[in-house]
N, C-alpha and C positions, 0 to 999 in steps of 0.2 A: 467465187467473187463476193465482194462486200456489196450488199444490197440495201437500199432504202426503198421500202415498199409503200406505194401510195394507193389508198383505197378507202372506201367508207362503208357501204352497206353489206348485208349478208352475202350478196352475190360475190363479193371479193374474198370471202373466207376460205373457200376451197383452194384458191391460188396461194393465199398467204400461208395456209397450213402446209401445202406442198413444198413451199420454199423454206419454211422453218424446218421441215423434216428432211430436206435435201442434204446429203452429206457433202455436196460440192459447193454450197453457197452459205453465206452467213447474213441473216437479216439483222442489221445493226440498229435500225430504227424504222418506224412507220410514219407516214404523213397522212393525216385524215382530217375531215371537216370538223370544225369546232363542235362541242357538245350542243345538242339541240333540245328544245323543250318538247315534251310529249306526254300523253296521258291526261287524265282528268285534272290532276293537280298542276299540270304544265311544268313539272320539274325538269331540270336539265339532266340529260342522259348522254353518256358517251356513245360513239358509233360502235357497231359490231366489230369493226377492225380494231378500234382502240381497246375494246374489252379483251379481245384475243391477245393482242400485243402485251397488254398489261399482265395478263395471266401468265404469259411466257417470259416476263421480265424484260421485255423489249421497250426501248425508249419510244415515247409517243410524242409527235409534233403536231400541233393543231393551229397552224397559222390562219389568222383571219383573212390574210391575203398572201398568196405565194410570192408576191413581189416584196414582202416585208424584209428589210435589210437584216433584221435579227435572225429571221428564218434562213435566209440565204447564207449568212455567216455560219450558222450551225450546220447547214448542209455541206458547206465547204470543209468544216472541221471533221465531219463524219467521213469524208473522202470516199463516197461510194464509187464502185466500178460501174454500176448500172442501177437505174431506178425503174423497176417494173411497176406498171400502173393497171389497176382494175377498178373501174367505176369510182374514180376519186371524186369527181363532181366539180372541178374548177379548172379553168384554163391555166396553162403553165407559161410564164414569161420566158423570153429567150435567156435571161440571166440565170434562170434555174435549169433550163435545158442544156446549157453549156457546162454545167458542173461535172456530171459523171463522164468518165472517159468513153463509155459505150452508150451514152445517152439515156433516154427514157423509152422503155419498150412497153407499149400498150396492148392489153388483151381486149379486143373489141368483138362484140357478139353479132357479127355478120360476116358474109363473104365479101370483103372489100374488093372493088369500090362500091358495092351495093350497100345502101342504108348507112351512110355516114351520118353521125349525129347522136342525139341523146337517147333515142328510143328505137334502136334497130330491131329488137325482137318484136315489139308491138307492131311495127309497120310490116314486118314480114308476115305476121299472122293476119293483119288487117287486109293486106293486098293479096292474100291467098297463095303465097309462095309455097312450093312443095318441098324445097330444100333450103336450108340456111346453114349456119355454122359459126365458127369463131376464127379470128385472125390475130396474129401478133404482128405489130408493125412499129417502126421507129417514129416517134412523135416529132412532127415538124410544126411550123407556125400555122399552116393551113389545117383546118379541121379534118382529122382522120384521113389525111392525104399522104402520109408518109409511106416509104417503101415497106413491103410486106416480107416477113421472115417465114411464116408458115400458116397453114390453115387446117382445121378439122371440119367435117361436114356433119349435119344432123338433119334427119327427116322431120318434117313438120306433120304431125298426125292431124287428122280431121277433127279431133276433139280437143286439141291442145289449147290451153290458155297461155297467155304470154308468161305467166308465172311458172307454169309447169315446164314450158320450153326453156326458159331462162335458167331454171334449176339444173336441167340436164346440161346445158351449155356451160354453166359455171363449173361443173365437174369435169367435163371433157376438156374445157379450156384451160383448167389448172394444169393438166398434164402437158398440154401444148406450150404453155408459158414456161414451165420448168425445162422442157426439152429445148425451147428456143434459147433460154439463158445458157444451157449446157453447150449448145452449138456456138453461141457467141464467144463463150470462154475458150472453147477449143479452136476457134477460128475456122470452123468447118461450115458455118452458116452465113450466107450473104443475103441481105435484104434486096428485093427486086422491086422496081417502081410499079405502082399500080397502073393498070390500063387506063387510057384516056377515055374510053367509052364504057358505058354501063354504070356511070355514077348516078346514084339516087340518094336522096336526103331524108333523114328520119328525125324530124323535130319532136320535141316532147309533146305528148298528148295531154291536153288540158281537160278540166272538168266539163267544159262546154263541148269539147270534141266527143266526150263519152256519152252525151245524150243520144238516145236511140231515136232514129227517124223511122217510124213504122210504115211510111210510104215507100221506103227502100225495099229492094228485093229481099226475100228471106235469107239468101246466102250472105248478103251484105250485112244484115242484122246479126246473123250468127257470127260472122267474122269480127264485127265491131265489139260485140259482147265479149268474145274470147280475147281479143286484143287488149281490152281495157280491164281484164281480170288478172290480178287483183287491183291494179292501179291504172288510171285514177278511179276506177269503179264505174261500170255501166249503170245508167239510171234513166228513169222516165218519170212521168207524173200520173197520179191516180187521184181523182177528185181533188185536184189542185195541190196535192202533197207529193213530194218527191219520194220515190222508192228506188232502192238499188236492186239489181237483178244478178243472178248467177247465170252461168251458161245455159243457152236454150237448145232445143232439139228441133231439127227440121221435121215438119209433118206434111210431107208432099202429098200424101193420099187423102188428107182432110179436105172438107168442103171449103171453098174460098170464102174468106171473111174480109170485111172492109179494114183498111189499115187502122190498127189500134183496137179493133173490136175484140171483146173478150167473150169466150165461151167456156163454161165449165163442162168438160167432156166426160168427166168421171170423178170418182172420189179424190184421186190424186193427179188429175190431168186438167190443165188449164191452157187453152189455145188462145193465141193472139194473131190477128190478121196483120199481114204485111202487104207490100206492093205486089207480091206474087202469092205463094201459098203460105198458110199459117205456120207459126212456130209454137212449140210447146214450152211453157215456162218450166224452169228447174227450181231455183230457190229465189225467194223474195225477202227483202229486208226493208220494212217501213221505217220512216224516221223515228229514231229513239227506241226502236224495238230490236229484238233478236232476229237473226237469220232463220227463216222457216221454209218449209216446202210450199210450193205454189198452191197445193190443195189446202193446206192449213190456212194460208193467207186468204184464199178465196172464200172459205167457210167463215172466217172471222169477219171479213168486211161485207159479206153477203152480196156478191157480185150480181148486178141486175142487167137485163138486156140493153139498157141505155148507157152502161158504163163503157168508158174507153180509156186506153193508155195513150197519153199525149206526149 
């Protein structure tokens, strides 16, 4: 099939690579978000999908709005049979959805209808799910509500950050997306409506959401930190300054501490109190400084008995 691939971040690269390498399909163009400013110099940088497409000699479309008539005209000229989508980052108007004969097929990183929305992997980790996965579905006007073609499942490990889990799903999901497009081309695969029950929503986690509440149970703290790693980045305050944290470890056998209370338990061990038992800090990054072990940080700031994380 002739494909126009829509995607933006690194998460989309395994799928784009699988489709470029597929002997059955031709990626004639990619659609991606406009170049964004990044780094200290705030220079404009193309998206990872744009970079890969350019390296492969594939046309790159960067519409500011997908409803732009010039973009819709070009999409019509390309005459795609299907438009696969992985983490594109913008809503698609009906005028765009109507162009490819086989529609737009999205790879979503949850077992639909669970965790519809922008942050399915983060919410799966945050809520303590034991199993998640990826699903391919036909895009319709309602958010992530279209009929499903296929799924793959993935166990969520007790130490998984959302970044680690998403990386695994991006790889397994790439194979699912390629197989889905093969089945659509063959006419052997039919999308089935999502169940009406079991719907949950996964809105984007904000910086405010990523602030740690030390009065919460230790398990909740652990899940929040892992869910927000690497983005938007879990954080707390120390002596009125914000610090970022890496994943923590549960310290169930340690003596109870007040929420946010700090205890240097050894050269490389720093405990923090929660609403239940303490957790052990892993890595810490003060504002404007490098990421360091909790032990290095504690020695540098000279933690006192009066200090608290807030």
